[in-house]
Steps between C-alpha positions, in 0.01 A plus 500: 500500500646839403560774754340841460481825691155579640468874559209685656540864409337838528658635820798734562820301540711596802796346678866421432681274255864422435631507143672196360854534372502615139414220257667684211828523691505179704513257207740721299734523800485122532621472138779751570639290785570219251775720353714419808631179653451607860159490676268801514240560772173686443276635776135612475445243225137500383319171553357495148460258213759667277773445759402132528499457120844661480637277777364197318694602190813559709472158663461335159851615403660397829473820704478449876307735725379544857159671529360597841143603418425603857783755494461574126871433460654317205862399440600373156817294437584534127825302509300177469356580156585212267246525215504748211147424373200609705191275477147639514395513868210272594321776691470737204722769356575870521731745323817380674625240245612765248705669775672173589667498158761751615638349825502146358670619180776658712532178700487230232546673165169349396144519630145395419181630661132416442241722333365778716195524719359797689194714451318535169516878478661551162771367277781555757756413233839362597680635192687758708641225725617281214653788303693608811639148548617492138664842534708366789636233265277195548289324239128455565254241371123510541307172503141410581621358830700804607805720452862389471825698505865399467847654507848345497672789680442768762231748397627832363367838615289692253263793459129427538260757353155402618220621270273506807604519867397142573550388860570139403745589224683737734528219757635259238756758387611553862541128560704468181712812546620449857713195407578591139850606397521877457264795545133465412267793431121466525312790342130570557503269801203451732540691827224353719568471875543125449782568251683733739460241776643231271795725418559556872497125557740434211734771633499330839603179319802676351359635172616843378193683367449872434163664433432829323195731483437435128400131545858391444675225694873424478635165620867413543511123482668302776622140506316393814201595715441416865205408718314769692208566733207720403154590628213483250330840512119533520289452188402841364230347277334325791530810719328718240220242477426526873504878464234477228290270719513747788394791282240315291326354807528826701709303747829546682790257448851506646752325272818381671826404328457747212758763403318819388781592260412197284145626435617792285224643283232278649467737795417824312244319282353345814472848653340642185218248530446591867716254689719596791799348674701546817858389554517308829861393465768426243303196380147551630228700322138569590264531201148647514245705306572870553214638287140386543436506125768341283601679178561347156853513355695417187795266552752367253714199584868517415840369600637626831482772622164502320181345632560124517292274276449275803333784693225561247277201587437587869491867403220424252293349782542821698400709196163325481422690822607841359230733373559556128697360208852363555750386238771235520745495209714184507834543320702205637294189407253480215256261670463614860127562539362146512392557861243765397254229391457383859498858625214579263311193625522648850331817377782722378460707184805445282588532133810407302642668191793445266578873503778658705305702754812689595832554329561279193663172606656199328156332475350784292316372190586140594142396575558426870238605752747677724295792634218466751218740590350458848186690592401536867380508763346154470403278793643151455281197567627150573475223240517127576842442340782691334809328363847648532666541155852593617707576807471878526131504407444240772562737789289762321214246500538462876468878533197509269326222694582678826314815398214317323194448715433129561692174469737420212706188436837557330632202306843444345662619821825319413565797271475734800707284733779476244583860586331576832476178698191413704298823491247375755776434751683824419180703560429359846559840663268681259122524533471340155264199513701253290522124538684232304255217441463182294226468239386214281595506132 
């Protein structure tokens, strides 16, 4: 019998919740530690599905690890790796296999990884990764079963000119450059907080990396990296989601374990709508509704420091409670609005268009429905079931069900728990009425 979340909504949500460690950094940092022979210890590790999937892949190639889930502490011992080809994990897949190409190529001179998993939110092409690997001197083959790369000598430094500041391609270029011979330049690199944190970790392992204000990264390759110890910082996507829940429900939520500097342009947009926040410490923020009547806004997703594409789903739920017409222009992924179907079923008034409702973006005239119109204020009413289409939309569905009057069952919760763990358990100190229950097929 599958597990679902049963949520009874319609009341202000108050209380306190602690953010998980950042999903988008935790698994990437785990890959980075494979560049060394010595063990690396991580603290504040999120107890989520993506970490488990990544550990399963690591174990399949001989990696040893010690994971204390009670303390959220993980130590990985990469010196035991003895396999160059990564099999598909039994528990599913994520976006990590493509990143494993780099450390295993450094280690063995050859590597094979399975085809990619992850959320169905657009093409999410891996061309940038494969081109970067070839520019460092390796040959790449693409098969139905996966991706393979090979080199018969140490990788050579190069210049990478990214056509788009892709986070994943920047990570791949970092992994390749730190052990390559010579000086590598990455132009038009991604500069998200997770990238800066990865650079800090690599520096602590002995890498020599310089950053510049024009999205340029310079790497002086070294022959060896060392183990380190690093704390996984709080998930800025999750934190923003709880902020939206507080404001949308006219509640009051304290989020612990969240650095305010990682929220960037989320905060001013949140304030424009009518949300408020109070800094209670270096990593504790109180979110609430400052204005009685929420105002509509126009937001445009973009690479950091722009408004994150992963913030727009919970933000859209909040905008259903704003009085007037709001616009969301998605410029990062071409297929990010699948969650609006369920939102409409709950009573929201939404409309999609292929036009750029904002500045022209790379999806202009491509036929993708990448702009959304949300008209509020609309009361949301519970429906018997809504199914989670992808990870980030999953938490947005929890928020929608929490403000919808009545009882809603959320199915496909494995998509949520891949990135956020057991939401029902995590919300135990909130007034949210959420239970994890079994239902018959």
